[in-house]
Every structure is written in C-alpha cells, then in structure tokens.
C-alpha positions as CSV (number, residue, x, y, z in Angstrom):
1,M,-17.3,-52.8,72.1
2,K,-18.1,-54.6,75.4
3,D,-15.9,-54.2,78.4
4,T,-14.2,-57.5,79.2
5,A,-15.7,-57.4,82.7
6,E,-19.1,-57.7,81.0
7,L,-18.4,-60.9,79.2
8,T,-20.0,-64.1,80.4
9,R,-17.9,-67.1,81.4
10,D,-18.7,-68.9,78.2
11,Q,-17.7,-65.8,76.1
12,K,-14.4,-65.6,78.0
13,R,-13.8,-69.3,77.4
14,A,-14.6,-68.8,73.7
15,F,-12.1,-66.0,73.4
16,A,-9.5,-67.9,75.3
17,A,-9.9,-70.9,73.0
18,N,-9.7,-68.6,69.9
19,R,-6.4,-67.1,71.2
20,K,-4.9,-70.5,71.9
21,E,-5.8,-71.8,68.4
22,I,-4.6,-68.6,66.7
23,H,-1.3,-68.8,68.6
24,L,-0.8,-72.4,67.5
25,V,-1.4,-71.5,63.8
26,E,0.9,-68.5,64.1
27,Q,3.7,-70.8,65.4
28,Q,3.1,-73.2,62.6
29,L,3.2,-70.4,60.0
30,R,6.4,-69.1,61.5
31,E,8.0,-72.5,61.0
32,V,6.7,-72.7,57.4
33,Y,8.2,-69.2,56.6
34,E,11.5,-70.2,58.2
35,T,11.7,-73.4,56.2
36,A,10.7,-71.5,53.0
37,R,13.4,-68.8,53.6
38,E,16.0,-71.5,54.2
39,R,15.0,-73.4,51.1
40,L,15.3,-70.2,49.0
41,A,18.7,-69.4,50.6
42,E,19.9,-72.9,49.8
43,A,18.8,-72.4,46.2
44,E,20.8,-69.1,46.1
45,W,17.6,-67.0,45.5
46,I,17.8,-64.9,48.7
47,A,20.5,-64.1,51.3
48,P,19.9,-66.1,54.5
49,T,18.5,-63.1,56.4
50,K,15.4,-62.4,58.5
51,E,15.6,-58.7,57.9
52,R,14.0,-58.8,54.5
53,F,10.9,-60.8,53.7
54,P,10.8,-61.6,50.0
55,C,7.9,-63.5,48.5
56,I,8.1,-67.2,49.3
57,E,5.7,-68.1,46.4
58,C,7.0,-66.4,43.3
59,A,10.0,-64.3,42.1
60,C,8.5,-60.9,42.8
61,E,10.9,-58.7,44.7
62,D,8.4,-57.0,47.0
63,W,4.7,-56.9,47.2
64,E,3.6,-55.7,43.8
65,G,-0.2,-55.8,44.3
66,T,-2.6,-53.1,45.1
67,S,-5.3,-55.5,46.2
68,M,-5.1,-58.6,48.2
69,R,-3.4,-60.5,45.4
70,C,0.0,-60.2,43.8
71,D,-0.1,-58.4,40.4
72,T,3.0,-60.2,39.1
73,E,2.2,-61.8,35.8
74,G,0.9,-65.4,36.2
75,C,1.1,-65.3,40.0
76,G,-1.8,-63.9,42.1
77,H,-0.6,-65.2,45.4
78,P,-2.1,-63.6,48.6
79,G,-0.3,-60.9,50.5
80,F,0.7,-63.2,53.4
81,A,3.4,-64.7,51.2
82,H,5.3,-61.5,52.1
83,W,4.5,-61.3,55.8
84,G,7.6,-63.1,56.9
85,I,6.1,-63.9,60.3
C-alpha cells in the first residue's frame, strides 16, 4: 500500500472525489433505511427503534444467510437489507 504522501495530485483528487460520492450515497441510504423502518413500524411489524435492524425487504427476523443472499424461502435479498445504516 502506498503512503499517502507518495500519491500524485490527481490520485489525491480521485480519492477525495470518491470519498465525497460515497458519503452522499451513505446519507441517502441512511434516509432510505429510516423511512423503511418508519413504514414497518407504522404497519405494526417492528417496534419503532434504532437498536435492532430487522430486514427491510422480507419477514426474516435476522440475517439467515450464510452467503451474500438471504436464505429465507422465496427471498434472496442481499445482506445490506439488514445493515441498518
């Protein structure tokens, strides 16, 4: 791994742009998760809490997969449905 002092100006700019875009996507994803949790709480599926991060895509209680996909029958959503960012 390169020392950051060894990076060129263009490389530093590229990393800075990547960080900025990733930060924006993370903010948007947090908003999506918040809305999803609120929607499920209003539907009386989950308690309105941020301490537990149930799946926002199916009725599985917790991550039930051993791979990158949910093993709940008929689902197969990716693991990030449980991240609860």
